[in-house]
C-alpha positions as a printed Julia matrix, in Angstrom:
67×3 Matrix{Float64}:
   0.13  -0.17   0.17
   1.28   3.38  -0.74
   0.22   6.78   0.95
  -1.35   9.28  -1.49
  -2.23  12.94  -1.68
  -5.92  12.14  -1.68
  -5.99  10.17   1.45
  -7.64  11.83   4.28
  -5.91  12.27   7.46
  -8.24  10.12   9.3
  -7.57   7.39   6.83
  -3.86   7.79   7.47
  -4.19   7.72  11.01
  -6.49   4.73  10.97
  -3.5    2.93   9.15
  -1.06   3.83  11.86
  -0.89   6.38  14.75
   2.86   6.34  14.1
   2.14   9.02  11.42
   1.23  11.69  14.08
   4.92  12.58  14.58
   5.67  12.89  11.28
   2.8   15.15  10.46
   3.51  17.17  13.57
   7.1   17.61  12.72
   6.11  18.8    9.21
   3.99  21.64  11.01
   0.48  19.91  10.97
  -0.25  20.68  14.67
  -4.02  20.46  14.16
  -3.75  16.71  13.51
  -5.86  16.09  16.73
  -8.54  18.51  15.34
 -11.82  16.89  14.23
 -12.27  19.01  11.23
  -8.8   18.28   9.95
  -9.39  14.64   9.89
 -11.52  14.88   6.81
  -9.07  16.97   4.9
  -6.84  15.08   2.27
  -3.19  15.24   2.69
  -2.79  17.44  -0.18
  -5.35  19.96   1.3
  -3.65  20.02   4.63
  -0.33  20.42   3.2
  -1.42  23.23   1.25
  -3.0   25.18   4.2
   0.1   24.85   6.15
   2.41  25.73   3.38
   3.99  22.2    3.34
   5.2   20.62   0.19
   2.79  17.78  -0.38
   5.44  15.54  -2.27
   8.01  15.75   0.21
   5.34  15.02   3.02
   4.05  11.85   1.34
   7.62  10.74   0.61
   8.31  10.99   4.56
   5.13   9.12   5.09
   5.74   6.33   2.9
   9.39   5.87   4.04
   8.08   5.46   7.42
   5.24   3.18   6.53
   7.54   0.99   4.41
  10.12   0.84   6.95
   7.53  -0.2    9.5
   5.99  -3.13   7.7
């Protein structure tokens, strides 16, 4: 499985809560906010001024390393 830009934050967190530190370190400190869980990773990255491709790469690297 690959993490993609169109996944919601909730979908991501349902896969593995270990993604939380990666999102927070990237500047997404609203990870626990109920409204943010319905945003796609691409939407959240855009709102926070984060490069979505870099974020997806980091998330996939973590996911592949822990499987």
